[in-house]
N, C-alpha and C positions, 0 to 999 in steps of 0.2 A: 712581527709575525703574530697572527691571531691564535690565541690559546683557547682551549675549551672545545666542547663537542659542537659539531655542526649538524644540521638536519640529515645530511648525506653521510655522516660519519658511520662506519660499520660498528655494530654492537660490540665487536671485540675490543674497541677502544674505551669502553666504559670500564673504569677502574673498579676493582673489587668484585669483578664477575668471575665466578669459578668456571672451570672447563666444562663441568656438567651443565651449568646454567646456560653457558654459551651454546652448547650443543642442542639443548632443548629449544632455545630461541630460534636457532637456525633451522632446526627440523620443522618448526611451525611456520617458517617463511618470514620470520622477523629478522631481517638482515641489517637494517640500519636504524638510526635514532628516529627518523620520521615514522617508520612502520611501528616502532615500539610505542610511540606516543599517540598514534592513531587508534590504538586499542583502548577505548575509553571504559571507565568503570560502568558496570551494569547497574549499580546502585550505591548508596552511601549509608553508613551506620554512624549515628551520633554517639560517640564514646567520649564526649568532652565533659560531661557532668560527673565530677568526682564525688563519690559517696563515702563519708567517714565510716571506718570499720565498725564502730559500735552501733551504727544505725542499720547495718545490713540485716535483712530478714529473709526467711525462707522464701524462695521463688523470685527474689530480686535479680534483675540483670545488673551486674555490678561493673563499674569502672572506678578504680581506686589506685591511689599511690600508697605503696606499702614498703615495709622494711623486712628482710628475711632474718628471723631470729634463729631458725634451725632448718636444716635441710638434709635429707638422706633417704635411703631406700627403706621401704616398709613392706611387710608381708601380711596378707590377709587371705582371702580366697584367691587372690592373685597378687603378683608382685607389682608395686607401683612406687614412683618417686614422689615424696611429699615435702612440701615446704611450709613451715609455720610462719605466718606473717602477721604484722600488726603495724601500729604507728611508731615511727622511728624514735620519737621522744617520749614514748610511753611503754617501756619494756615490760611492765606488769599489767598492761591493759588488755583490751579485747583481742582475740586471735581469730584468724580464719585460716583454714588449711587448704592448700592448693595441692591437687593430686593429678599426676600425669600417668596414664595407663598406656602401655605399648609405645612409649616415646622415650627410649633409653638415652637419646642424645641430650635430653633436658638436664641430666645429671652433670653433663660437661659444661653446661651454660650457667648454672645457678650455684651459689655458695652462700653460706651464712655471712651476713653483713651487707649484702647487696640491697640496693633500692630498686624496686620494680614499679612499673605501671601495668595493671592487670585488667582483664576484661573477660567476663563469663557469667554463668548463671549459678547463683548460690542455692545450695540445698543442705538440709540438716540430716546428717547421718551419725548415729551413735552419740547424739548429744553434741556433735561438733558441726559448726558451720563450715561447709566445704564447697570448693569449686572444682569440678572435674575438667581436666584438659583445658585450662584457661589460656587465652591469648595473652602474651606478656612481652614486655620489653625491659631490658636492663637499662636503668636511667642514669647509671654512673658514667662519668667521663673517663678518659684514658688514664687519669691519675688515680682512679679509684683503688686499684690494686695496691699501690704504695700506701695510701691512707689506711686501708684495711690492715695491712701488715703492721703498721705503726701501732694501731689500736690493739692488735692481738698480742703485742709485746708489752702491753701495759700502758700505752699512751692513750691520749684522748682521740676519739674518732673525729677528725677534723672535717668540717663541711667542705663541699667542693668549691673551687674558685668561682666567684660570681661570673655568670655568662658562659661557663663551660658545661652546663648541664646538657645532656643529650636531648635533641628535639624528638618528641615521640612520633612514630610513623603508624603503628598498629593500634595504639590506645591513646586515650586522653585527647582526642581530637575528632573532627569529622573524618571518618576513615573510608577511603574508596574500596569497594568490593569488585574485584576483577574476576572474569572467567579464567580459570586456571588453564595452563597449557599442558599437553601431554608431557609427563616427566618433570613438571614444575608446579608447585603449589601456588595458589593465588597469593598467599602471604609473601612468597619469594618474589613473585612478579611485582608486587607492590613495592618491595624494597628496591628492586632494580629500577623501577620508574622513578622513585625518590632520588636514588643516586644519579640517575641520568639528568634530572632537572637541576640538581646541584652542580653538575659538571658542564652545563650548557655554556657556550661562549657568551660573554656579555654583549649587549647591544645588537643582538641578531635582528635583521630587518624582517618585517612581516612578509610572508610569501604572497606572490600575486598582487592583486590590487587591494589596498587596505581600505576597506569601506568604513571602518570604525577606528580611526587613529586616536581618538580620545581614550580608548581602552586598549592599551598595547597588546598586540597579539600574543606575545610570549607570556605576559602576565595572565592572560586568559587561559593559556595552556596550563599554567601552574594551578590556576584556580579550579579548572575542571577536573584536575587529578587530585589535588590536595587542597581543598578549600579551607580557609581559616575560619569561615563561618558558613552557616547553612545556606544563606542566600547567595553566596558567591558562586557556587557551582551552577545555580540556575541563571545567574547573570552571565556567566561564561558561555553557557549553552545558547542563550539568546544572542550573544555576540557572534557565535559561530553560525547560528541559524540565520542571522541577518546576512552574513557573508555568503552562505550557501544560497539563500534566497536571491541576493543581488546577482550572483553568477547566473542563476537560472533566468531571472528577469532581464538581465543584460542580453543573454542569448536570444530571448523572445523578442526584445525590442530591436535587436540587430536584424533578426529574420523578418520581423514585421516591416521594418523600413525598406529592406531589400525587396520584399514582395510588393509593397505599396508603390515602389518606384519602377516596378517591372511593367513594361508595356503589354497590353493584352488585346483581345479582339472585342469589338463592339457586337454584342450578341443579343441585344434587346431593342431592335429598331422597329419591330412590328409585333403587336400583341393580338392580332386577329385570331390565330389558332387557339391561343389560350382563352380568349373571350368566348369563342365558339364552343369550346369544350365546357366552360363554366356554365354557359346558358343551358346546356343539355343536362346538367346534373339535376337529380331529383331533390337536392338539398343545397343549402347555401354554405359557403365556407364560414368557419368561425372567425371572429374578429382577430384572434391570434394568428390564424392561418393567413388572413388577408394582410396583416401587418408584416408577416415574414415574406410573403410574396412581393410586397412593395419594396422591402429592404433588398431582396435579391434582385429585383428588376432594376433598381437604381445602380447597383454594382455592375450588372451586365450591360447597362446603357453607357457606362464610362469606358474610356480607352485604356483603363488599367485592368490588369488581371484580377478577377474576383477570387478570393480565398475565404470561403465562408463556411461556418459550421451551423448546421440546422439540428437543434436539439429539441426533443420533445418526449413526452411521456408515452408509454405504450398505448397505442390506439388513438393518438392525438391527430393523425392525418399528415404525417411527415411526407409520405410517398406522394400524396396528391399535390402538396406544395412543390415537391421536386419535379413532378410532371408539368406543373405550370412553368417552371424554369426551363424545362426541356422544350416546351412548346414555344417559348420566347426565342430560344436559340434556333429552332426550326423556322420560325417566322423570319429570322434574319439570314436564312440561307445556309445555316450551319447544321452539322450533325451533332446530336446529343447522345451520349452513351452512359449507361448506368451499370456498374459492376456490383454484384451481390456475392456473399460468401458461399452460398450453397446453390446447387442446381435447382432444387425444389423451390427455393425462395425466388430465384431468377425467373423460373417458369410462372410463379404466381404473379410477379410484377408484369411479365409479358402478357399474360391472360387479362389482367386488370387493365393494362394500357390499351390492348386491342378492343376491349369492351367499351372503354371510355371514348375511344377515338374511332369507333366503327362508322360514324356518320361523317367523318372528315376524310380528306385525302392524304392524311399523314400515315405513312407506312412504318410499321414497327417490325424489327427483326430480333430473333433470339439466337444467341450464340453461346453454346456450352461445349464441353469436351466431347460429348457424344450425341449432341442434338443440334440441328439447325432447323429453323422454321421452314414451312413448305412454300414460301414465296418464290424460291429459286433465284433470288436476287443476290448479287455479290456485293461485298463491302467496298471494293475498289472501283466502283462505277463512277466515281468522280461526282460531277454535278448533274448526272442524268436525272430526269424528272421522276423516273420509276424506281430510283434507288431508295432504300429505307432511310428515313431521316432520324428515327429513334432506335437505338440498339440497346438491348438488354442482354447481359451475359454474366458469366462467372469468370474464374481465372483464365478461361480460354481467351478472353479479350487481350491477355498479355502476350499471346503468341501472334506471330506475323500474319498467318493466314486468316485470323479472325480480327485483327486489329483495325479499328475504324480509321478512316482517312478524313481529312478536313474537319477534325473534331473541334467543336466550338465550346462545348460544355461537358465536363467530366463529373459524373455524380458517383460517389462512393457510399454505398449503403452499409450500415453496420461497420463503420470505418475501423473500429478497434479489432475486428476480425482479420484485418489485413496488416501485413508488415509494412514498414516505412518504404522499403525498396519496391514492394509490389504497388503501392499507391503511386510512387514516383514513376514507375514504368508505365502504368496506365495513363497517367496525366501526360507523359511524354508522347502519347499517340497523336497529339496535336501540337500546334505552335502556340505556346502560352495560352491554353484554353482556360476559360473560367472554370473554377473548381468549387463544387459543393459537396461537403462530406456530412453524413448523417449519423446520429447515434440515438438509440432508444434507451440507453443507460442513463438514468437521471444522475446528474453530477451536482454536488452541493455548490451553491453559488459562490461560496468562499474559495472553491477550487477552480472555477471556470477560468478566471484570469491566469491562474498558474498553469493549467494544462493546455489552454487554447488561447493564450495571450497573443500569439502571432496570427490568429484568425479573427475575422469579424464573426460575431455570434448572433444567431437568431434563435429565439426560444418560443416554442408553441406551448403555452402554459394554460391551455383550455382544451377540454375534450369535446368532440362533436356531440350534438344532442341526440343522435340516433343510436348511440351505444347502449347495449343492454345493461340493466342494473346488475351489479355484482355484490353479493352478500358474502362476507368473510367471517368464518366462525372457527373458534378454537375448541377442539374436543379431545377428550381423553380416549386412547385406544380401547378402553373398556366399554365405550359406548357404541361399538361397531354394529350392534344388532339394529339399532334405529337407523344408522347410516346406510346399512345394506338395504333395509326396507325402502328408504328414500331413493336410493339408486335404482332399485327395481321399478319403482313407479315412473321415474324420469325416463328410463330406457323403454318402458312400455309406451310412453308418449312420443318415442322416436328420437330422444336426445342421446348424445354420446358423452363419454367420460374419460378424463385423463386420471391415471394413478401414478404418482411420481415417488420414487424412492432414491435415497442418497447413494446406494451401492448397486453395482451390477450383479455381483454374486455375494453370498453369505461370507462373512469374515469371522475368524476366531478372535481377532483383536478388537473389532468394532461390533458392538451389539446394536446394529441398525438394520432396517429393512433393506432387502435387496430386490431388484427388479425380477430376477429369475425365480426367486421364491414366491414373490407376489403373483407372478403369472400362474403358477400352479395353484396357488390359493384361490384366486378369482375364477379360474376354470372349474374348480370344484364347487364354488358357491353359485356360479352362473353357467352351468354346462350347456344351456340352450343358447347362449349368446356368443358372438364372435369376438375373440380377444386377441390382440396382437402385442408384440414385444419390440421395444425400440431402445437401444443403448449405443454408446460410442464405440463398442468393440465390433459392431457389425460392419460389413463392407459398405462402401458408399452407395452402391446400387441397391443393396438390401434395405438400407435405411430409407432411401427414397421410395422403394416399393411399399414399405410398411406405412410411411407417412401419406403416400398417395391413396393407399387403401382406406386409411382413416379419414382423409379429407373427402373422399368420394362416398363415404358412408358404408363401406364394405366391412368396417369394424365397429363394434359397439363400445368397446373399452380398449384404450391404449395404455398398457403398462410400460413405463419408461423411466429413464434417469433424466438428468437435467439437459440432455440433448434437445429437449423440446422447448428450452428456454427461448431460443431464437428460432422460430418456426413459421409455418404458414398459417393463414387464417382458416379456421374450421368453424364457421358461424353456428353449426348445429351442436358443437361441443359446449355444454353449459355447466359441467361439474368438473372440478379438479380436487383430488384428494392427495395431500402431500404427507407422506409418512415421515416420522421423526423430523418434523418441520423445524425444530429448534437447532438442528445441525446445519441448516442452511444460513447463508447471510441474508440480511434484511432486504437489500436491493435485489438479490437473486430471487428471493421469494416473490417480490413484486413483479419481476420479469416473468416468472412462471405463471403467476396469476393473470398476467396480461394475455395468456393464450385463450382464456375464456372471456365471455362478454363481447364477443366479436359479432354476434348476431342480435336478433330482436328478443331472444328469450332471456328471462331472468336467470342469472348464473350464480353458482355457489362455489366458493373456495373453502374447503374444509382442511384445517391445519390439525394434524394429529400429533400430539405431544404429551409426554408424561411430566414435563417440567413443572415444578411447583411455583406458586406465586412468590415473587421476590427474586427468583433466579434469573440470571442474565438472559438465558434462552427464552424464558417466559416473557420477559420485558419486551423483546423485539417482536414477538408474536402479537402481543397486545397492541403495539404500535400499528402493525399491519391490519389488525381488526378495526382500528380507529379511523383510518384514512385510506383513500384510494389515490391520493395525490403523490405522484412519484417524487416530486421535488421536496415535499415535506418528509417523505420517507428517507430520501437521501440525506437530508439534514440530520434526522434522528439517527441514522446509521453512522453518520460522521461523529456524532456525540457519543454513541455507544461503543464504537470500535476504535475510534481514532483515525487520523488521516492516513497513516501508513497502510492499514489494512483495507480501508475503503478504496484506495486507488486501484488495487488489483492490477489487471493487465495495463491499465492506463499509466501506471507508474513507470513502465518500461520507457515511456517517452521522456521521463525525467532523469533517468539514470539512477544512481544510488543516492537515495535521500537518507542522510544520516541524522539530521536534526529536524524531526518532523514538526517541531513547534511552529515553524513558519507557515506550514501548509494550512493551518487553521487560524492564522493571525493576520487579518487583513491590514492591520497597521504596519506590520513588517513588510507585507507584500507591496502595499502602496508606497512605503518609504523607499524600498528597493527599486520599484518601478520608476518613481520620481527621479531618483539619483541616476539611474541608467539613462532615462530620457534626457536629463540635463547634460550628461556627458556627451551623448550623441548629437544634441543640439549644438554644443560648443565645438565638437570635434568629430564630424560625421565619419571621417575616414580613419580616425584614431591615429593621427600622425604625431601627436605630442608625445614627448619621451615618457611622461608619467603614465601614459595609456598603453605602453608596450605590453604589460601583462594582459590587458584586455584584447589586444590584437591576437595574442596567443590563444586566449580563451575562445574566441570565435573562429579562429583558424582551425584548431584541432577539436573544438567542441567536446572536451573531456569533462565528464561530470565527476566531481570529487566532493568529499565532505570536508573535514579538516585537511588542509594541505600544509604540511610543515615545510 
């Protein structure tokens, strides 16, 4: 019969647990050993360096082994318990005084003659070196009481039996610092974790698929909670990061192989429509656009389903590349459909497509919840020559009456704005149609394999030559007089202006600019100009009305929140002022800046911030002023904030990432990817017994961090 705790053992089986501690654990949802050990330390304190008593100075953070020479209650301006301690073999040597305030239970734990390990900050009070409320441990073994009694009766204080000294938990080592539970101090939780690790059953197998058998799983669990040396908790985290990375990469490799093996439609048999449209353009595609078009064409020409991500910086021409793909599908007798996250964006695509295709016989249809284009054509017209071949819409395309038939190519614009189920529902409009998803959010190259490893990736890393110049400047709000004068001149020349604020309304807790307050301010400054307000709390139809008014030039200034981050093109808008710019993320600032520079006019992005040089907020703004390259900005954002924060909404595709180290470590990602591929090469259907945990992994697709 196996003895010791198992991962599924209830916490009530942990010996030495009080009823109060058990109640606190259960109230916090910690029901078993697995859940207990999954709560990892927030940080560690190195309390391993012992300092001799006579060397302690005022202000030192002290970790020391001491002997209690006297202990008792003292009275001063308040009552406290004090212990006079020193070196055990030097009864007349240096002393340090430990004082506990408002901690009466300490008097029941300490007595003269005990040996302690202490940790705290030393201060000099009244000529005495003292430590207030130090962390401490009694280092005597179970026989200490008997030895102390013998000494009190005139005998010699015998040393403890060799090997019986208590192992320190809270002092004298690398100490884990946990977040406390309601009703339980962090120190108590630390003690419970220690007891649990000591009571684990021997030779427990690693859970799931063991990707690092050379470093035993349960040894790594011990090292991450109570490392014997500084480097061991980092080593343990890397071991778990590799395991987490492997699980994610294995799922990606599994999906990728299933997608690659999925039959599809041949949707690039004729490029006549695409070539006709390109010949009519007043400009040439960039080399990056041409490369991406060719990558997409090769996919569409095969009999396998295309699943490709088109990634490009703001204004790089992704939509034109997508239109080329849609025209390839049309030339092959298929219908191509694009879904956009907002009605106004869908309408913009529709108008642009109609303009670009006005000299061809390709018909374009718009489908939104409250608007259908005026062609009077229906979507279920089958192969009729007069049926629309390119369909642009919003979420309305997910509903039966607007759903396209004979869909050969599904294009998802701003794919991160749609849920997984919505994307799947849209793609299901056809029979294994080719799929092209687009994102304007630059992603660090180190994360592309992680986030989109199951997709082929095309990157437009070059901006068109016809984009207007953008100047980015960092200014203090105290310089507004010159900025207002500059704005006035630009509006007199017919230009339009965005003013972006982090808040909708003023807040008592956040001292940041709000859109509503800014609206009143700018109406006072420019009473003769037309000023509109746009924020997320407006109804959808009101937002669309304001944005259309700005787009059509009926507003001179648009005061807004970040809802304009993903918006329509307003070529005449050439100034963006961002209030409290340091409160925004770096990539978000870049997205906002992408709203200007859409026309031929020189554009200006003015970042207002009071952040001082050297502050983190100032650092990211200086990066934005240095470069317009979204991929460089994404890499800098990755360095400044770390992978966990950079992922943002994209992280939902990964589940819960506990060990973020692997997100920025291409060595771990490549190692995990290589091992996953090797397993699937040798056992494509995972039929071997040792791969049973992997079958469960891809069957239920559950994302976990440490799994005990």
